[in-house]
C-alpha positions, 0 to 999 in steps of 0.5 A: 620407675627404675632406680637411678644411682645418678638421681638417688645419689646426686652428691656423688654423681652431680657435684658443682663445678667448684670443689667440695668435700665428701665422704664416699661410702663402700661400694661394689663394682665390676672392675677390669685392670689394665695399662695403656692409651685409652684412645687406642682403637681396639686397645686394651682399654676399649676392650675392657669397656666392652666387657664391663658393659656386657657383664653390667647388662647381663646383671641388669636383665637377669630378671628375664632369665632363670637366675633370680637375684635375691632383693633384685629391683630394676635399675639404670646401669650406672655411668662408667668410672675409672681409677688412674695412675702413672709411675711418673706424672706425664699426662701427655704420655697416655700409653703409660696410664695404669687404670682400673675401669669400673661400673658400680653394682647395686648392693643386692648383687653378690659375688655369686651373682657376679660370677654367673653374669661373667659366665653368662655374658661370655657364652651369650655375647661370645666375648671373654669376660674372665678379666672382670672382677668383683671389687669393693672400694671404700674411698672415704674422705675426698674432694671432688668437682665437675670438670667440663671439657676435654680430658686434656684440660683436666690439669687446670681443674685439678689445680683448682682443687689443690688450691681449695685444699690448701686454703681449707686445711687439707692435702691430697692423699693419693697413694697405691690404694687411693687413686685419682678417680673419674666418673664419666657423665657424658657419652663421648660418642654423642657429646662434643668434647668441650661439653663433656662432664666428668666428675674428678675425685681425689682422696684427701686428709687433714693437714697435720 
């Protein structure tokens, strides 16, 4: 049975639909940085997603190639995730979104393995994957919740999180290095928007 991050680390992928506090350890990701409306057809965001999956599946299927990864075991490619921010907060102005789109990597994937995958995916899929980077993130202390529904309705869920923090002696700690984080647990192409499941995670710290 292939290793599945969603099942093995339920505390990070399957929170309840009420806020909870977690400490998220360091992890490695395939990452692409960009700016713009994620809904733009053939836009920068959608192109980035194509590259992420091309590299992710090249690594997943590496055991069928001559490139042998030390410590490799079969695994399910983890869900798509994204870190988001704006210079001014206006959720309706999607063109102003900055983002880092990521897919988590198993711990046995090294920088060298990653570089092999970028080169191999570029050649085999005829897709320029040079924008992908090997990124290590340690989120630390966070609040998270499972948001059900459209992305446009996220502000109401964030308000619930903020109320929870205020009542429990914490405040948001969003900064240039600690960002609004989403994990997409539903396939938006197959599931109706009102049923989408998205983990929303914010960095926090204790009130002084």
